C-alpha positions, 0 to 999 in steps of 0.5 A: 500499500502506498503511504498518504504522503506518497499518494502521487508516486505513481504519477510521478514515476510516469511522468519520468518514463514519459519524460524520458522518451520525449513524446508530448502528445503520449505523455498529456494523453496519458494525464488526461486520461486521469482527467476524465476519470475525475483524478484532477489531483492525480493528473496535476501531480503528474503533469508537475511531475512531467514539468519538473523532468523536462525542465531538469532535462534541458527540455525548455518548450516541453516543460512549458507544456507540461506546466501550462497543462497542470495550470489548466487544472489547477489555476492557482498553481505558482511553485512549478513556473517559479522552478522553471524560471530559476533553472532558465531565467537569465536574470533575477530582477529586472535589469537596469534601465539602459542595458538594452544593448547588452541584452541584444550583445548576449543574444548574439552569443545564443545557438539557434537550437534547443538547450538550456539557453536556446530560447531567447524570447524565454532565457533572456528574461527576468524571473518574474517576466519569464513566468509572464510569458510562460502563462501568456503562451497557448499550446496548439496541436496540429495534424499533417496537412494542417498549416500552422500559418499560410503565405499571404494571411495576416500575421498575428503570433509567432510560435515555438516549435516544441515537438514535430516537423513542418515544412516551409513553402514559399509559393506566391509570386513565384518564389518556389518551396521551402526555405528548410524544415522547421523541427523541435526547438525553432522558433517562427512567424517572430515578425507578426510581433512586431509588425503587422503584415502578410505571412511570408510562408506556409508552415505545413506539418508533416508530422503531427506536432505540438507548439506554442503560440504567442498573439501580438495581442498578448505580447502587447499586453506582456510588454507594458508589464515587462518592457525587456520581453519588447527588447529581447524580440525586437533583438531577436527577430534583428538577429535572425533577418541579418543572419539570414542576409549574412548567410545568403547574399552574395556580398558577405559570402567571402566573410568567415563565420566569426567576422559575419557573427560580429557585422550582425551585430551592427544591423538596426531595425528601422521603421519608416512611414509611406513616402520616406525617402530612403535613398536619393540620387545623386547623392552617397548612399548612407547605408545597405537596407534590407526590406522586411515588411512593406514595399518600396519603389526605386526610380530613376530620375532623368534630366528634366525631372522626369521619373521611371520607376524600377520594378517594386521592392519587396520583402526580402530585396536589398537595396543601396549596396551598389553605392557602398560597394562602388564608393559612387553616388547613389543611381536611383531614388528609392521611397517607401510606398507603405510603412515599413520595417527595415534592417539597416547597415550603416555605411561606416560598418560596411567599410569597417567589417567588408570594404577593408577585408583583404581582397574584398574591394576588387570583388564588391567593385565587380559585383557591383559593376555587374548591377550597374550594367543590369541597371543600363539595359533595364533603362535601355529597354524603356 
């Protein structure tokens, strides 16, 4: 017979076994069955033991899922979310005002995959903010072929992949499929928290999957109480966009990993209103831009003042790099057609990290000359 002080021992043992197997859906199903049988106290004990086992096993997202189920059964519970926060939150109390830059710098050192500090939106917070974020996210389960988000739909939330696998597809405007699969520990959809706009891609599960979702409304409410949450999310969005650009754009390909990592810190998120002029024809370009949200149109300005538009710039397009590469005035004016969010690399940072690297000057001059030749051919066809 089990002693009354150890009446939840079977649930704790079962939780340990389920945690070792690592299947979130099966683990939750075991304890939900206890709820169906009316054994809510036993179910709560199982969820708590499961959350603690996963938290101690460096499975943060899984631990959060188990804790969310525990809070559903026992909304007044507090000790398990505090236990997880003590293990994973970076700070014990709010950082002093003015430390946003140091938070961004520390964020650069975090890996992209799951381990005790690999979910930056959580792990860069202090304990109270960590608990508030844990309580703000919601568990979502998706079957095979049931999209987590669709390209072109309005984005209003971000996701943490707890368990599963999903394909990323970009099919609109002839962009073709995929940018790599989403797997356990990955974060996606984060731009929807800091700006409104359509989704960049469709994310389609290829196996049954469990995610945590944070909506923009919950994020806004959370940021009012804990401003660091907003700073960390913005730093994460900036880092993710900068890393993608540095990895894929040809002018950055000669850089070594360490050089790219240092350069990524130089990029800034910038919001501009519709009608803002970003590049002025005839003036020296002051920066390289990556368009994250919105739409811009470049124009060629003729001597008589007439403007001839080039193809519209959309999300993911880079501009301003020719002036930096050739160290010559901008050849086209660029204006924001709608409110835009951009990633901006200042000219001084470009010169310091790229232009002065051995062998880079000649390579950049060649790339810039090729771009100018394509521009000249485009104008000749008008």
